[in-house]
mmCIF entry with sequence, helices, sheets and N, C-alpha, C, O atoms, coordinates in Angstrom:
data_MODEL
# 
_entry.id   MODEL 
# 
_entity.id                         1 
_entity.type                       polymer 
_entity.pdbx_number_of_molecules   1 
# 
_entity_poly.entity_id                      1 
_entity_poly.type                           'polypeptide(L)' 
_entity_poly.nstd_linkage                   no 
_entity_poly.nstd_monomer                   no 
_entity_poly.pdbx_seq_one_letter_code       
;(UNK)(UNK)(UNK)(UNK)(UNK)(UNK)(UNK)(UNK)(UNK)(UNK)(UNK)(UNK)(UNK)(UNK)(UNK)(UNK)
(UNK)(UNK)(UNK)(UNK)(UNK)(UNK)(UNK)(UNK)(UNK)(UNK)(UNK)(UNK)(UNK)(UNK)(UNK)(UNK)
(UNK)(UNK)(UNK)(UNK)(UNK)(UNK)(UNK)(UNK)(UNK)(UNK)(UNK)(UNK)(UNK)(UNK)(UNK)(UNK)
(UNK)(UNK)(UNK)
;
_entity_poly.pdbx_seq_one_letter_code_can   XXXXXXXXXXXXXXXXXXXXXXXXXXXXXXXXXXXXXXXXXXXXXXXXXXX 
_entity_poly.pdbx_strand_id                 A 
# 
loop_
_entity_poly_seq.entity_id 
_entity_poly_seq.num 
_entity_poly_seq.mon_id 
_entity_poly_seq.hetero 
1 1  UNK n 
1 2  UNK n 
1 3  UNK n 
1 4  UNK n 
1 5  UNK n 
1 6  UNK n 
1 7  UNK n 
1 8  UNK n 
1 9  UNK n 
1 10 UNK n 
1 11 UNK n 
1 12 UNK n 
1 13 UNK n 
1 14 UNK n 
1 15 UNK n 
1 16 UNK n 
1 17 UNK n 
1 18 UNK n 
1 19 UNK n 
1 20 UNK n 
1 21 UNK n 
1 22 UNK n 
1 23 UNK n 
1 24 UNK n 
1 25 UNK n 
1 26 UNK n 
1 27 UNK n 
1 28 UNK n 
1 29 UNK n 
1 30 UNK n 
1 31 UNK n 
1 32 UNK n 
1 33 UNK n 
1 34 UNK n 
1 35 UNK n 
1 36 UNK n 
1 37 UNK n 
1 38 UNK n 
1 39 UNK n 
1 40 UNK n 
1 41 UNK n 
1 42 UNK n 
1 43 UNK n 
1 44 UNK n 
1 45 UNK n 
1 46 UNK n 
1 47 UNK n 
1 48 UNK n 
1 49 UNK n 
1 50 UNK n 
1 51 UNK n 
# 
_struct_asym.id          A 
_struct_asym.entity_id   1 
# 
loop_
_struct_conf.conf_type_id 
_struct_conf.id 
_struct_conf.pdbx_PDB_helix_id 
_struct_conf.beg_label_comp_id 
_struct_conf.beg_label_asym_id 
_struct_conf.beg_label_seq_id 
_struct_conf.pdbx_beg_PDB_ins_code 
_struct_conf.end_label_comp_id 
_struct_conf.end_label_asym_id 
_struct_conf.end_label_seq_id 
_struct_conf.pdbx_end_PDB_ins_code 
_struct_conf.beg_auth_comp_id 
_struct_conf.beg_auth_asym_id 
_struct_conf.beg_auth_seq_id 
_struct_conf.end_auth_comp_id 
_struct_conf.end_auth_asym_id 
_struct_conf.end_auth_seq_id 
_struct_conf.pdbx_PDB_helix_class 
_struct_conf.details 
_struct_conf.pdbx_PDB_helix_length 
HELX_P HELX_P1 AA1 UNK A 10 ? UNK A 12 ? UNK A 10 UNK A 12 5 ? 3  
HELX_P HELX_P2 AA2 UNK A 18 ? UNK A 32 ? UNK A 18 UNK A 32 1 ? 15 
# 
_struct_conf_type.id          HELX_P 
_struct_conf_type.criteria    ? 
_struct_conf_type.reference   ? 
# 
_struct_sheet.id               AA1 
_struct_sheet.type             ? 
_struct_sheet.number_strands   2 
_struct_sheet.details          ? 
# 
_struct_sheet_order.sheet_id     AA1 
_struct_sheet_order.range_id_1   1 
_struct_sheet_order.range_id_2   2 
_struct_sheet_order.offset       ? 
_struct_sheet_order.sense        parallel 
# 
loop_
_struct_sheet_range.sheet_id 
_struct_sheet_range.id 
_struct_sheet_range.beg_label_comp_id 
_struct_sheet_range.beg_label_asym_id 
_struct_sheet_range.beg_label_seq_id 
_struct_sheet_range.pdbx_beg_PDB_ins_code 
_struct_sheet_range.end_label_comp_id 
_struct_sheet_range.end_label_asym_id 
_struct_sheet_range.end_label_seq_id 
_struct_sheet_range.pdbx_end_PDB_ins_code 
_struct_sheet_range.beg_auth_comp_id 
_struct_sheet_range.beg_auth_asym_id 
_struct_sheet_range.beg_auth_seq_id 
_struct_sheet_range.end_auth_comp_id 
_struct_sheet_range.end_auth_asym_id 
_struct_sheet_range.end_auth_seq_id 
AA1 1 UNK A 3  ? UNK A 8  ? UNK A 3  UNK A 8  
AA1 2 UNK A 36 ? UNK A 41 ? UNK A 36 UNK A 41 
# 
loop_
_atom_site.group_PDB 
_atom_site.id 
_atom_site.type_symbol 
_atom_site.label_atom_id 
_atom_site.label_alt_id 
_atom_site.label_comp_id 
_atom_site.label_asym_id 
_atom_site.label_entity_id 
_atom_site.label_seq_id 
_atom_site.pdbx_PDB_ins_code 
_atom_site.Cartn_x 
_atom_site.Cartn_y 
_atom_site.Cartn_z 
_atom_site.occupancy 
_atom_site.B_iso_or_equiv 
_atom_site.pdbx_formal_charge 
_atom_site.auth_seq_id 
_atom_site.auth_comp_id 
_atom_site.auth_asym_id 
_atom_site.auth_atom_id 
_atom_site.pdbx_PDB_model_num 
ATOM 1   N N  . UNK A 1 1  ? 71.550 97.032 124.258 1.00 0.00 ? 1  UNK A N  1 
ATOM 2   C CA . UNK A 1 1  ? 71.402 95.821 123.375 1.00 0.00 ? 1  UNK A CA 1 
ATOM 3   C C  . UNK A 1 1  ? 71.401 96.346 121.929 1.00 0.00 ? 1  UNK A C  1 
ATOM 4   O O  . UNK A 1 1  ? 70.768 97.347 121.593 1.00 0.00 ? 1  UNK A O  1 
ATOM 5   N N  . UNK A 1 2  ? 72.117 95.640 121.134 1.00 0.00 ? 2  UNK A N  1 
ATOM 6   C CA . UNK A 1 2  ? 72.164 95.972 119.721 1.00 0.00 ? 2  UNK A CA 1 
ATOM 7   C C  . UNK A 1 2  ? 71.320 95.055 118.881 1.00 0.00 ? 2  UNK A C  1 
ATOM 8   O O  . UNK A 1 2  ? 70.240 94.627 119.286 1.00 0.00 ? 2  UNK A O  1 
ATOM 9   N N  . UNK A 1 3  ? 71.815 94.765 117.728 1.00 0.00 ? 3  UNK A N  1 
ATOM 10  C CA . UNK A 1 3  ? 71.167 93.886 116.786 1.00 0.00 ? 3  UNK A CA 1 
ATOM 11  C C  . UNK A 1 3  ? 71.221 92.460 117.172 1.00 0.00 ? 3  UNK A C  1 
ATOM 12  O O  . UNK A 1 3  ? 72.290 91.963 117.526 1.00 0.00 ? 3  UNK A O  1 
ATOM 13  N N  . UNK A 1 4  ? 70.103 91.761 117.123 1.00 0.00 ? 4  UNK A N  1 
ATOM 14  C CA . UNK A 1 4  ? 70.070 90.343 117.439 1.00 0.00 ? 4  UNK A CA 1 
ATOM 15  C C  . UNK A 1 4  ? 70.257 89.590 116.144 1.00 0.00 ? 4  UNK A C  1 
ATOM 16  O O  . UNK A 1 4  ? 69.547 89.848 115.172 1.00 0.00 ? 4  UNK A O  1 
ATOM 17  N N  . UNK A 1 5  ? 71.201 88.659 116.109 1.00 0.00 ? 5  UNK A N  1 
ATOM 18  C CA . UNK A 1 5  ? 71.491 87.842 114.972 1.00 0.00 ? 5  UNK A CA 1 
ATOM 19  C C  . UNK A 1 5  ? 71.409 86.345 115.341 1.00 0.00 ? 5  UNK A C  1 
ATOM 20  O O  . UNK A 1 5  ? 72.168 85.824 116.158 1.00 0.00 ? 5  UNK A O  1 
ATOM 21  N N  . UNK A 1 6  ? 70.418 85.682 114.670 1.00 0.00 ? 6  UNK A N  1 
ATOM 22  C CA . UNK A 1 6  ? 70.258 84.218 114.889 1.00 0.00 ? 6  UNK A CA 1 
ATOM 23  C C  . UNK A 1 6  ? 71.187 83.467 113.906 1.00 0.00 ? 6  UNK A C  1 
ATOM 24  O O  . UNK A 1 6  ? 71.226 83.755 112.710 1.00 0.00 ? 6  UNK A O  1 
ATOM 25  N N  . UNK A 1 7  ? 71.889 82.543 114.437 1.00 0.00 ? 7  UNK A N  1 
ATOM 26  C CA . UNK A 1 7  ? 72.907 81.845 113.606 1.00 0.00 ? 7  UNK A CA 1 
ATOM 27  C C  . UNK A 1 7  ? 72.678 80.353 113.666 1.00 0.00 ? 7  UNK A C  1 
ATOM 28  O O  . UNK A 1 7  ? 72.675 79.777 114.754 1.00 0.00 ? 7  UNK A O  1 
ATOM 29  N N  . UNK A 1 8  ? 72.480 79.692 112.497 1.00 0.00 ? 8  UNK A N  1 
ATOM 30  C CA . UNK A 1 8  ? 72.302 78.290 112.388 1.00 0.00 ? 8  UNK A CA 1 
ATOM 31  C C  . UNK A 1 8  ? 73.647 77.646 112.762 1.00 0.00 ? 8  UNK A C  1 
ATOM 32  O O  . UNK A 1 8  ? 74.593 77.693 111.974 1.00 0.00 ? 8  UNK A O  1 
ATOM 33  N N  . UNK A 1 9  ? 73.734 77.067 113.916 1.00 0.00 ? 9  UNK A N  1 
ATOM 34  C CA . UNK A 1 9  ? 74.980 76.505 114.412 1.00 0.00 ? 9  UNK A CA 1 
ATOM 35  C C  . UNK A 1 9  ? 75.157 75.044 114.021 1.00 0.00 ? 9  UNK A C  1 
ATOM 36  O O  . UNK A 1 9  ? 76.144 74.416 114.408 1.00 0.00 ? 9  UNK A O  1 
ATOM 37  N N  . UNK A 1 10 ? 74.188 74.479 113.239 1.00 0.00 ? 10 UNK A N  1 
ATOM 38  C CA . UNK A 1 10 ? 74.255 73.087 112.801 1.00 0.00 ? 10 UNK A CA 1 
ATOM 39  C C  . UNK A 1 10 ? 75.559 72.724 112.137 1.00 0.00 ? 10 UNK A C  1 
ATOM 40  O O  . UNK A 1 10 ? 76.095 71.658 112.442 1.00 0.00 ? 10 UNK A O  1 
ATOM 41  N N  . UNK A 1 11 ? 76.118 73.545 111.236 1.00 0.00 ? 11 UNK A N  1 
ATOM 42  C CA . UNK A 1 11 ? 77.344 73.193 110.547 1.00 0.00 ? 11 UNK A CA 1 
ATOM 43  C C  . UNK A 1 11 ? 78.561 73.184 111.484 1.00 0.00 ? 11 UNK A C  1 
ATOM 44  O O  . UNK A 1 11 ? 79.643 72.750 111.091 1.00 0.00 ? 11 UNK A O  1 
ATOM 45  N N  . UNK A 1 12 ? 78.380 73.668 112.738 1.00 0.00 ? 12 UNK A N  1 
ATOM 46  C CA . UNK A 1 12 ? 79.515 73.639 113.671 1.00 0.00 ? 12 UNK A CA 1 
ATOM 47  C C  . UNK A 1 12 ? 79.648 72.245 114.385 1.00 0.00 ? 12 UNK A C  1 
ATOM 48  O O  . UNK A 1 12 ? 80.654 71.995 115.049 1.00 0.00 ? 12 UNK A O  1 
ATOM 49  N N  . UNK A 1 13 ? 78.694 71.402 114.253 1.00 0.00 ? 13 UNK A N  1 
ATOM 50  C CA . UNK A 1 13 ? 78.678 70.105 114.918 1.00 0.00 ? 13 UNK A CA 1 
ATOM 51  C C  . UNK A 1 13 ? 79.327 69.058 114.002 1.00 0.00 ? 13 UNK A C  1 
ATOM 52  O O  . UNK A 1 13 ? 79.109 69.077 112.791 1.00 0.00 ? 13 UNK A O  1 
ATOM 53  N N  . UNK A 1 14 ? 80.083 68.189 114.547 1.00 0.00 ? 14 UNK A N  1 
ATOM 54  C CA . UNK A 1 14 ? 80.680 67.125 113.786 1.00 0.00 ? 14 UNK A CA 1 
ATOM 55  C C  . UNK A 1 14 ? 81.832 67.664 112.932 1.00 0.00 ? 14 UNK A C  1 
ATOM 56  O O  . UNK A 1 14 ? 82.407 68.711 113.229 1.00 0.00 ? 14 UNK A O  1 
ATOM 57  N N  . UNK A 1 15 ? 82.159 66.917 111.854 1.00 0.00 ? 15 UNK A N  1 
ATOM 58  C CA . UNK A 1 15 ? 83.278 67.233 110.923 1.00 0.00 ? 15 UNK A CA 1 
ATOM 59  C C  . UNK A 1 15 ? 82.936 68.508 110.201 1.00 0.00 ? 15 UNK A C  1 
ATOM 60  O O  . UNK A 1 15 ? 81.856 68.635 109.626 1.00 0.00 ? 15 UNK A O  1 
ATOM 61  N N  . UNK A 1 16 ? 83.837 69.440 110.227 1.00 0.00 ? 16 UNK A N  1 
ATOM 62  C CA . UNK A 1 16 ? 83.544 70.754 109.594 1.00 0.00 ? 16 UNK A CA 1 
ATOM 63  C C  . UNK A 1 16 ? 83.995 70.732 108.084 1.00 0.00 ? 16 UNK A C  1 
ATOM 64  O O  . UNK A 1 16 ? 85.139 70.461 107.719 1.00 0.00 ? 16 UNK A O  1 
ATOM 65  N N  . UNK A 1 17 ? 82.999 71.036 107.300 1.00 0.00 ? 17 UNK A N  1 
ATOM 66  C CA . UNK A 1 17 ? 83.286 71.227 105.888 1.00 0.00 ? 17 UNK A CA 1 
ATOM 67  C C  . UNK A 1 17 ? 83.587 72.712 105.651 1.00 0.00 ? 17 UNK A C  1 
ATOM 68  O O  . UNK A 1 17 ? 83.789 73.474 106.596 1.00 0.00 ? 17 UNK A O  1 
ATOM 69  N N  . UNK A 1 18 ? 83.611 73.101 104.398 1.00 0.00 ? 18 UNK A N  1 
ATOM 70  C CA . UNK A 1 18 ? 83.844 74.537 104.123 1.00 0.00 ? 18 UNK A CA 1 
ATOM 71  C C  . UNK A 1 18 ? 82.779 75.436 104.747 1.00 0.00 ? 18 UNK A C  1 
ATOM 72  O O  . UNK A 1 18 ? 83.069 76.530 105.230 1.00 0.00 ? 18 UNK A O  1 
ATOM 73  N N  . UNK A 1 19 ? 81.540 74.945 104.723 1.00 0.00 ? 19 UNK A N  1 
ATOM 74  C CA . UNK A 1 19 ? 80.450 75.700 105.293 1.00 0.00 ? 19 UNK A CA 1 
ATOM 75  C C  . UNK A 1 19 ? 80.665 75.844 106.822 1.00 0.00 ? 19 UNK A C  1 
ATOM 76  O O  . UNK A 1 19 ? 80.502 76.925 107.389 1.00 0.00 ? 19 UNK A O  1 
ATOM 77  N N  . UNK A 1 20 ? 81.026 74.747 107.446 1.00 0.00 ? 20 UNK A N  1 
ATOM 78  C CA . UNK A 1 20 ? 81.283 74.760 108.862 1.00 0.00 ? 20 UNK A CA 1 
ATOM 79  C C  . UNK A 1 20 ? 82.398 75.756 109.264 1.00 0.00 ? 20 UNK A C  1 
ATOM 80  O O  . UNK A 1 20 ? 82.277 76.487 110.248 1.00 0.00 ? 20 UNK A O  1 
ATOM 81  N N  . UNK A 1 21 ? 83.447 75.755 108.496 1.00 0.00 ? 21 UNK A N  1 
ATOM 82  C CA . UNK A 1 21 ? 84.558 76.666 108.763 1.00 0.00 ? 21 UNK A CA 1 
ATOM 83  C C  . UNK A 1 21 ? 84.082 78.111 108.559 1.00 0.00 ? 21 UNK A C  1 
ATOM 84  O O  . UNK A 1 21 ? 84.421 78.980 109.362 1.00 0.00 ? 21 UNK A O  1 
ATOM 85  N N  . UNK A 1 22 ? 83.312 78.384 107.514 1.00 0.00 ? 22 UNK A N  1 
ATOM 86  C CA . UNK A 1 22 ? 82.826 79.727 107.336 1.00 0.00 ? 22 UNK A CA 1 
ATOM 87  C C  . UNK A 1 22 ? 81.907 80.133 108.434 1.00 0.00 ? 22 UNK A C  1 
ATOM 88  O O  . UNK A 1 22 ? 82.012 81.264 108.909 1.00 0.00 ? 22 UNK A O  1 
ATOM 89  N N  . UNK A 1 23 ? 81.005 79.285 108.878 1.00 0.00 ? 23 UNK A N  1 
ATOM 90  C CA . UNK A 1 23 ? 80.046 79.635 109.991 1.00 0.00 ? 23 UNK A CA 1 
ATOM 91  C C  . UNK A 1 23 ? 80.866 79.853 111.281 1.00 0.00 ? 23 UNK A C  1 
ATOM 92  O O  . UNK A 1 23 ? 80.509 80.730 112.068 1.00 0.00 ? 23 UNK A O  1 
ATOM 93  N N  . UNK A 1 24 ? 81.926 79.108 111.520 1.00 0.00 ? 24 UNK A N  1 
ATOM 94  C CA . UNK A 1 24 ? 82.734 79.246 112.724 1.00 0.00 ? 24 UNK A CA 1 
ATOM 95  C C  . UNK A 1 24 ? 83.431 80.661 112.696 1.00 0.00 ? 24 UNK A C  1 
ATOM 96  O O  . UNK A 1 24 ? 83.481 81.360 113.708 1.00 0.00 ? 24 UNK A O  1 
ATOM 97  N N  . UNK A 1 25 ? 83.923 81.016 111.582 1.00 0.00 ? 25 UNK A N  1 
ATOM 98  C CA . UNK A 1 25 ? 84.629 82.315 111.465 1.00 0.00 ? 25 UNK A CA 1 
ATOM 99  C C  . UNK A 1 25 ? 83.585 83.436 111.630 1.00 0.00 ? 25 UNK A C  1 
ATOM 100 O O  . UNK A 1 25 ? 83.858 84.411 112.330 1.00 0.00 ? 25 UNK A O  1 
ATOM 101 N N  . UNK A 1 26 ? 82.430 83.330 111.024 1.00 0.00 ? 26 UNK A N  1 
ATOM 102 C CA . UNK A 1 26 ? 81.440 84.346 111.103 1.00 0.00 ? 26 UNK A CA 1 
ATOM 103 C C  . UNK A 1 26 ? 81.004 84.485 112.540 1.00 0.00 ? 26 UNK A C  1 
ATOM 104 O O  . UNK A 1 26 ? 80.926 85.608 113.037 1.00 0.00 ? 26 UNK A O  1 
ATOM 105 N N  . UNK A 1 27 ? 80.703 83.355 113.263 1.00 0.00 ? 27 UNK A N  1 
ATOM 106 C CA . UNK A 1 27 ? 80.332 83.420 114.642 1.00 0.00 ? 27 UNK A CA 1 
ATOM 107 C C  . UNK A 1 27 ? 81.443 84.046 115.490 1.00 0.00 ? 27 UNK A C  1 
ATOM 108 O O  . UNK A 1 27 ? 81.151 84.857 116.369 1.00 0.00 ? 27 UNK A O  1 
ATOM 109 N N  . UNK A 1 28 ? 82.672 83.701 115.255 1.00 0.00 ? 28 UNK A N  1 
ATOM 110 C CA . UNK A 1 28 ? 83.780 84.251 116.096 1.00 0.00 ? 28 UNK A CA 1 
ATOM 111 C C  . UNK A 1 28 ? 83.833 85.830 115.894 1.00 0.00 ? 28 UNK A C  1 
ATOM 112 O O  . UNK A 1 28 ? 84.027 86.578 116.851 1.00 0.00 ? 28 UNK A O  1 
ATOM 113 N N  . UNK A 1 29 ? 83.668 86.249 114.721 1.00 0.00 ? 29 UNK A N  1 
ATOM 114 C CA . UNK A 1 29 ? 83.822 87.715 114.493 1.00 0.00 ? 29 UNK A CA 1 
ATOM 115 C C  . UNK A 1 29 ? 82.584 88.474 115.013 1.00 0.00 ? 29 UNK A C  1 
ATOM 116 O O  . UNK A 1 29 ? 82.691 89.570 115.563 1.00 0.00 ? 29 UNK A O  1 
ATOM 117 N N  . UNK A 1 30 ? 81.446 87.872 114.824 1.00 0.00 ? 30 UNK A N  1 
ATOM 118 C CA . UNK A 1 30 ? 80.191 88.558 115.357 1.00 0.00 ? 30 UNK A CA 1 
ATOM 119 C C  . UNK A 1 30 ? 80.231 88.576 116.863 1.00 0.00 ? 30 UNK A C  1 
ATOM 120 O O  . UNK A 1 30 ? 79.789 89.556 117.462 1.00 0.00 ? 30 UNK A O  1 
ATOM 121 N N  . UNK A 1 31 ? 80.741 87.540 117.511 1.00 0.00 ? 31 UNK A N  1 
ATOM 122 C CA . UNK A 1 31 ? 80.824 87.444 119.013 1.00 0.00 ? 31 UNK A CA 1 
ATOM 123 C C  . UNK A 1 31 ? 81.724 88.531 119.538 1.00 0.00 ? 31 UNK A C  1 
ATOM 124 O O  . UNK A 1 31 ? 81.547 88.943 120.684 1.00 0.00 ? 31 UNK A O  1 
ATOM 125 N N  . UNK A 1 32 ? 82.684 89.025 118.772 1.00 0.00 ? 32 UNK A N  1 
ATOM 126 C CA . UNK A 1 32 ? 83.609 90.064 119.182 1.00 0.00 ? 32 UNK A CA 1 
ATOM 127 C C  . UNK A 1 32 ? 82.916 91.393 119.342 1.00 0.00 ? 32 UNK A C  1 
ATOM 128 O O  . UNK A 1 32 ? 83.393 92.254 120.081 1.00 0.00 ? 32 UNK A O  1 
ATOM 129 N N  . UNK A 1 33 ? 81.831 91.574 118.684 1.00 0.00 ? 33 UNK A N  1 
ATOM 130 C CA . UNK A 1 33 ? 81.176 92.913 118.642 1.00 0.00 ? 33 UNK A CA 1 
ATOM 131 C C  . UNK A 1 33 ? 80.240 93.151 119.775 1.00 0.00 ? 33 UNK A C  1 
ATOM 132 O O  . UNK A 1 33 ? 79.475 92.276 120.180 1.00 0.00 ? 33 UNK A O  1 
ATOM 133 N N  . UNK A 1 34 ? 80.311 94.333 120.273 1.00 0.00 ? 34 UNK A N  1 
ATOM 134 C CA . UNK A 1 34 ? 79.463 94.723 121.417 1.00 0.00 ? 34 UNK A CA 1 
ATOM 135 C C  . UNK A 1 34 ? 78.058 95.138 120.999 1.00 0.00 ? 34 UNK A C  1 
ATOM 136 O O  . UNK A 1 34 ? 77.148 95.180 121.828 1.00 0.00 ? 34 UNK A O  1 
ATOM 137 N N  . UNK A 1 35 ? 77.879 95.442 119.732 1.00 0.00 ? 35 UNK A N  1 
ATOM 138 C CA . UNK A 1 35 ? 76.557 95.870 119.253 1.00 0.00 ? 35 UNK A CA 1 
ATOM 139 C C  . UNK A 1 35 ? 75.708 94.767 118.646 1.00 0.00 ? 35 UNK A C  1 
ATOM 140 O O  . UNK A 1 35 ? 74.650 95.018 118.069 1.00 0.00 ? 35 UNK A O  1 
ATOM 141 N N  . UNK A 1 36 ? 76.195 93.538 118.788 1.00 0.00 ? 36 UNK A N  1 
ATOM 142 C CA . UNK A 1 36 ? 75.439 92.374 118.205 1.00 0.00 ? 36 UNK A CA 1 
ATOM 143 C C  . UNK A 1 36 ? 75.261 91.321 119.311 1.00 0.00 ? 36 UNK A C  1 
ATOM 144 O O  . UNK A 1 36 ? 76.198 90.964 120.026 1.00 0.00 ? 36 UNK A O  1 
ATOM 145 N N  . UNK A 1 37 ? 74.037 90.853 119.412 1.00 0.00 ? 37 UNK A N  1 
ATOM 146 C CA . UNK A 1 37 ? 73.699 89.738 120.310 1.00 0.00 ? 37 UNK A CA 1 
ATOM 147 C C  . UNK A 1 37 ? 73.546 88.484 119.455 1.00 0.00 ? 37 UNK A C  1 
ATOM 148 O O  . UNK A 1 37 ? 72.571 88.345 118.717 1.00 0.00 ? 37 UNK A O  1 
ATOM 149 N N  . UNK A 1 38 ? 74.504 87.583 119.555 1.00 0.00 ? 38 UNK A N  1 
ATOM 150 C CA . UNK A 1 38 ? 74.468 86.363 118.734 1.00 0.00 ? 38 UNK A CA 1 
ATOM 151 C C  . UNK A 1 38 ? 73.657 85.268 119.435 1.00 0.00 ? 38 UNK A C  1 
ATOM 152 O O  . UNK A 1 38 ? 73.898 84.937 120.596 1.00 0.00 ? 38 UNK A O  1 
ATOM 153 N N  . UNK A 1 39 ? 72.669 84.704 118.677 1.00 0.00 ? 39 UNK A N  1 
ATOM 154 C CA . UNK A 1 39 ? 71.797 83.699 119.162 1.00 0.00 ? 39 UNK A CA 1 
ATOM 155 C C  . UNK A 1 39 ? 71.945 82.457 118.310 1.00 0.00 ? 39 UNK A C  1 
ATOM 156 O O  . UNK A 1 39 ? 71.347 82.365 117.238 1.00 0.00 ? 39 UNK A O  1 
ATOM 157 N N  . UNK A 1 40 ? 72.749 81.480 118.780 1.00 0.00 ? 40 UNK A N  1 
ATOM 158 C CA . UNK A 1 40 ? 72.907 80.251 117.948 1.00 0.00 ? 40 UNK A CA 1 
ATOM 159 C C  . UNK A 1 40 ? 71.733 79.368 118.162 1.00 0.00 ? 40 UNK A C  1 
ATOM 160 O O  . UNK A 1 40 ? 71.134 79.355 119.238 1.00 0.00 ? 40 UNK A O  1 
ATOM 161 N N  . UNK A 1 41 ? 71.388 78.610 117.120 1.00 0.00 ? 41 UNK A N  1 
ATOM 162 C CA . UNK A 1 41 ? 70.281 77.608 117.216 1.00 0.00 ? 41 UNK A CA 1 
ATOM 163 C C  . UNK A 1 41 ? 70.594 76.427 116.288 1.00 0.00 ? 41 UNK A C  1 
ATOM 164 O O  . UNK A 1 41 ? 71.340 76.580 115.321 1.00 0.00 ? 41 UNK A O  1 
ATOM 165 N N  . UNK A 1 42 ? 70.033 75.267 116.578 1.00 0.00 ? 42 UNK A N  1 
ATOM 166 C CA . UNK A 1 42 ? 70.255 74.075 115.786 1.00 0.00 ? 42 UNK A CA 1 
ATOM 167 C C  . UNK A 1 42 ? 68.891 73.501 115.539 1.00 0.00 ? 42 UNK A C  1 
ATOM 168 O O  . UNK A 1 42 ? 68.107 73.362 116.477 1.00 0.00 ? 42 UNK A O  1 
ATOM 169 N N  . UNK A 1 43 ? 68.568 73.151 114.271 1.00 0.00 ? 43 UNK A N  1 
ATOM 170 C CA . UNK A 1 43 ? 67.338 72.494 113.941 1.00 0.00 ? 43 UNK A CA 1 
ATOM 171 C C  . UNK A 1 43 ? 67.475 71.025 113.529 1.00 0.00 ? 43 UNK A C  1 
ATOM 172 O O  . UNK A 1 43 ? 66.488 70.296 113.440 1.00 0.00 ? 43 UNK A O  1 
ATOM 173 N N  . UNK A 1 44 ? 68.681 70.624 113.288 1.00 0.00 ? 44 UNK A N  1 
ATOM 174 C CA . UNK A 1 44 ? 68.999 69.309 112.724 1.00 0.00 ? 44 UNK A CA 1 
ATOM 175 C C  . UNK A 1 44 ? 68.949 68.244 113.862 1.00 0.00 ? 44 UNK A C  1 
ATOM 176 O O  . UNK A 1 44 ? 69.537 68.442 114.926 1.00 0.00 ? 44 UNK A O  1 
ATOM 177 N N  . UNK A 1 45 ? 68.243 67.123 113.619 1.00 0.00 ? 45 UNK A N  1 
ATOM 178 C CA . UNK A 1 45 ? 68.301 66.021 114.548 1.00 0.00 ? 45 UNK A CA 1 
ATOM 179 C C  . UNK A 1 45 ? 69.666 65.415 114.654 1.00 0.00 ? 45 UNK A C  1 
ATOM 180 O O  . UNK A 1 45 ? 70.080 64.957 115.719 1.00 0.00 ? 45 UNK A O  1 
ATOM 181 N N  . UNK A 1 46 ? 70.367 65.415 113.544 1.00 0.00 ? 46 UNK A N  1 
ATOM 182 C CA . UNK A 1 46 ? 71.767 64.776 113.557 1.00 0.00 ? 46 UNK A CA 1 
ATOM 183 C C  . UNK A 1 46 ? 72.736 65.611 114.317 1.00 0.00 ? 46 UNK A C  1 
ATOM 184 O O  . UNK A 1 46 ? 73.768 65.083 114.730 1.00 0.00 ? 46 UNK A O  1 
ATOM 185 N N  . UNK A 1 47 ? 72.496 66.864 114.536 1.00 0.00 ? 47 UNK A N  1 
ATOM 186 C CA . UNK A 1 47 ? 73.427 67.714 115.255 1.00 0.00 ? 47 UNK A CA 1 
ATOM 187 C C  . UNK A 1 47 ? 73.188 67.746 116.761 1.00 0.00 ? 47 UNK A C  1 
ATOM 188 O O  . UNK A 1 47 ? 73.816 68.529 117.474 1.00 0.00 ? 47 UNK A O  1 
ATOM 189 N N  . UNK A 1 48 ? 72.281 66.896 117.248 1.00 0.00 ? 48 UNK A N  1 
ATOM 190 C CA . UNK A 1 48 ? 72.059 66.784 118.725 1.00 0.00 ? 48 UNK A CA 1 
ATOM 191 C C  . UNK A 1 48 ? 73.287 66.450 119.429 1.00 0.00 ? 48 UNK A C  1 
ATOM 192 O O  . UNK A 1 48 ? 74.111 65.686 118.924 1.00 0.00 ? 48 UNK A O  1 
ATOM 193 N N  . UNK A 1 49 ? 73.462 67.027 120.660 1.00 0.00 ? 49 UNK A N  1 
ATOM 194 C CA . UNK A 1 49 ? 74.629 66.703 121.487 1.00 0.00 ? 49 UNK A CA 1 
ATOM 195 C C  . UNK A 1 49 ? 74.536 65.212 121.859 1.00 0.00 ? 49 UNK A C  1 
ATOM 196 O O  . UNK A 1 49 ? 73.468 64.687 122.173 1.00 0.00 ? 49 UNK A O  1 
ATOM 197 N N  . UNK A 1 50 ? 75.707 64.562 121.808 1.00 0.00 ? 50 UNK A N  1 
ATOM 198 C CA . UNK A 1 50 ? 75.787 63.143 122.157 1.00 0.00 ? 50 UNK A CA 1 
ATOM 199 C C  . UNK A 1 50 ? 75.504 62.220 121.012 1.00 0.00 ? 50 UNK A C  1 
ATOM 200 O O  . UNK A 1 50 ? 75.433 61.010 121.228 1.00 0.00 ? 50 UNK A O  1 
ATOM 201 N N  . UNK A 1 51 ? 75.340 62.702 119.825 1.00 0.00 ? 51 UNK A N  1 
ATOM 202 C CA . UNK A 1 51 ? 75.060 61.845 118.642 1.00 0.00 ? 51 UNK A CA 1 
ATOM 203 C C  . UNK A 1 51 ? 76.293 61.742 117.873 1.00 0.00 ? 51 UNK A C  1 
ATOM 204 O O  . UNK A 1 51 ? 76.320 61.078 116.836 1.00 0.00 ? 51 UNK A O  1 
# 
């Protein structure tokens, strides 16, 4: 196991702004690495699934 990286996935929900696009690219590139464990999380009530 390598480095654990927590990623706020809130910007990935709904319409993607520039921040959402940047977070998506960052997540995609980090997920390709074997030495990083990506841990997405969401704190926003508005980003709940089904909303």
